[in-house]
C-alpha positions as CSV (number, residue, x, y, z in Angstrom):
1,M,154.2,34.0,98.6
2,T,154.6,30.3,99.4
3,D,151.7,28.4,101.1
4,V,152.8,26.4,104.1
5,S,150.9,23.1,104.4
6,A,149.4,22.0,107.7
7,T,151.6,19.0,107.6
8,S,154.9,20.9,107.1
9,L,153.8,23.4,109.8
10,A,153.0,20.5,112.2
11,S,156.5,19.0,111.5
12,L,158.2,22.4,112.1
13,L,156.3,22.9,115.4
14,D,156.9,19.3,116.5
15,D,160.7,19.8,116.1
16,K,160.5,23.0,118.3
17,L,158.0,21.6,120.9
18,A,159.8,21.0,124.2
19,V,158.0,18.4,126.3
20,Q,158.7,18.1,130.0
21,Q,157.0,17.4,133.3
22,I,154.8,20.1,134.7
23,G,155.9,21.8,138.0
24,I,154.0,23.8,140.5
25,D,155.2,27.0,138.9
26,D,153.3,26.0,135.8
27,F,149.8,25.5,137.4
28,S,148.5,29.0,136.5
29,S,149.4,28.5,132.9
30,L,147.9,25.0,133.0
31,R,144.6,26.2,134.4
32,H,144.3,28.9,131.8
33,L,145.2,26.4,129.0
34,H,142.7,23.8,130.2
35,A,139.8,26.3,130.6
36,S,140.4,28.0,127.3
37,A,141.0,24.8,125.3
38,M,137.8,23.2,126.7
39,R,135.8,26.3,125.9
40,A,137.2,26.6,122.3
41,Q,137.1,22.9,121.4
42,T,133.8,21.6,122.8
43,L,131.4,24.2,121.5
44,G,128.4,22.2,120.4
45,V,129.6,19.1,122.2
46,L,129.1,20.1,125.8
47,S,126.2,22.1,127.2
48,D,126.7,25.5,128.6
49,E,126.2,24.1,132.1
50,E,128.7,21.2,131.6
51,L,131.3,23.7,130.3
52,T,130.7,26.2,133.1
53,L,131.0,23.5,135.8
54,F,134.2,22.2,134.2
55,V,135.8,25.7,134.0
56,Q,134.8,26.3,137.7
57,L,136.5,23.0,138.6
58,V,139.7,23.9,136.8
59,Y,140.1,27.0,139.0
60,A,139.1,25.1,142.2
61,P,141.7,23.5,144.6
62,E,140.2,20.0,143.8
63,Y,141.5,20.2,140.3
64,M,145.1,20.5,141.4
65,D,144.4,17.6,143.8
66,M,143.3,15.5,140.9
67,L,146.4,16.4,138.8
68,A,148.7,15.7,141.8
69,R,147.8,12.0,141.5
70,E,148.9,11.9,137.8
71,A,152.1,12.4,135.8
72,V,151.5,15.6,134.0
73,Y,153.6,16.7,131.0
74,G,153.5,20.0,129.2
75,G,154.5,21.1,125.7
76,W,156.2,24.4,125.4
77,L,156.7,26.4,122.2
78,N,159.0,29.4,122.6
79,G,158.4,29.4,126.4
80,E,154.6,29.3,126.1
81,L,152.6,26.3,127.4
82,V,150.6,25.1,124.4
83,G,149.5,21.6,125.5
84,T,149.4,19.2,128.4
85,V,148.8,15.5,128.9
86,S,148.4,13.5,132.1
87,W,148.3,9.8,132.9
88,H,148.0,7.5,135.9
89,A,147.7,3.8,136.8
90,A,144.1,2.6,136.4
91,G,142.3,-0.2,138.1
92,S,143.8,-2.8,140.4
93,S,145.3,-5.2,137.9
94,G,148.4,-3.1,137.4
95,T,148.3,-3.6,133.6
96,T,146.3,-0.5,132.5
97,A,147.2,3.1,132.5
98,S,144.7,5.9,131.9
99,I,145.1,9.3,130.2
100,G,143.7,11.9,132.6
101,G,143.4,14.5,129.8
102,I,144.9,16.1,126.8
103,F,144.5,19.8,126.3
104,V,146.1,21.8,123.4
105,R,145.9,25.4,122.4
106,H,146.2,24.8,118.7
107,R,144.6,21.7,117.1
108,R,145.9,19.8,114.0
109,L,149.5,20.8,114.5
110,G,150.8,17.6,116.1
111,I,151.0,18.9,119.6
112,G,148.4,16.5,121.0
113,R,149.9,13.5,119.1
114,R,153.4,14.3,120.5
115,L,152.1,14.7,124.1
116,L,150.0,11.5,123.9
117,A,153.1,9.6,122.5
118,T,155.0,10.9,125.6
119,A,152.4,9.6,128.0
120,E,152.1,6.2,126.2
121,G,155.9,5.9,126.2
122,Q,156.1,6.6,129.9
123,A,153.3,4.2,130.7
124,R,154.9,1.5,128.6
125,Q,158.3,2.0,130.3
126,S,156.5,1.7,133.6
127,G,155.3,-1.8,132.6
128,F,151.7,-1.0,131.6
129,E,150.3,-3.2,128.8
130,R,147.2,-1.1,128.0
131,I,146.1,2.5,128.0
132,S,142.7,4.0,128.2
133,A,141.1,7.4,128.0
134,C,137.8,9.1,128.2
135,A,137.2,11.6,125.5
136,T,134.6,14.2,124.8
137,A,133.0,13.8,121.4
138,N,135.2,16.3,119.7
139,A,138.4,14.3,120.7
140,V,137.2,10.8,119.7
141,P,138.4,11.0,116.1
142,F,141.9,12.0,117.4
143,F,142.2,8.9,119.5
144,L,140.8,6.6,116.8
145,R,143.4,8.0,114.3
146,L,146.1,7.0,116.8
147,G,145.0,3.4,117.1
148,Y,142.5,3.5,120.0
149,E,139.2,1.6,119.8
150,T,135.9,2.6,121.3
151,A,135.1,0.6,124.5
152,S,131.9,2.2,125.6
153,R,130.1,5.5,126.2
154,G,129.2,7.1,129.5
155,V,129.9,9.9,131.9
156,R,133.0,11.1,133.6
157,T,132.2,12.3,137.1
158,M,134.6,14.8,138.7
159,P,134.5,16.9,141.9
160,R,132.1,19.9,142.3
161,G,129.3,18.2,140.4
162,C,131.1,18.3,137.1
163,T,130.0,15.5,134.8
164,L,130.9,15.2,131.2
165,P,129.5,12.9,128.5
166,V,132.5,10.8,127.2
167,T,133.5,7.9,125.0
168,F,135.9,5.5,126.7
169,V,138.7,4.4,124.4
170,R,141.5,1.9,124.8
171,K,144.6,0.6,123.1
172,L,147.2,-2.1,123.6
173,L,150.7,-0.6,124.1
174,P,153.5,-2.2,122.1
175,R,155.9,-4.1,124.3
176,P,159.2,-2.4,125.0
177,R,162.0,-3.2,122.6
178,S,164.0,-5.0,125.2
179,A,161.0,-7.4,125.8
180,L,160.9,-8.2,122.1
181,N,164.5,-9.6,122.0
């Protein structure tokens, strides 16, 4: 029996991952993915109360209102939603975009990396020079591996009393190729 390395499995999955914008018909799958990924990946990082409030928010109408203000992309593998990323303009300067969230069903397979690259590419094509994100402690190493730097630590406040301890990260986006010529 041959042993498939995590790198080769990630490469195989990356080739089969279909990334496209999320539609209203995908919201049920999105909610389930966000709640289950947060439960599975933040054990020991978030308190039971923080996690419970986040999951309650995910299933509340306010969550869809939050996502409606962002560009949301999903990654599908064999017809199953296995990851999402969202982004939006941040601040008033018009130069910074912000990642609203990245949620993946399976970690360490390249799904999050591919989704983040999609959001960064869309932001860059839209004229943004920088991108930022707020990450729970479990996700900080992911962002640092992909060229982000820590800006500060604090709290992300969302509707329904949901607050999460986060690290704010940021990155300069490379200029589009046409701007380099």
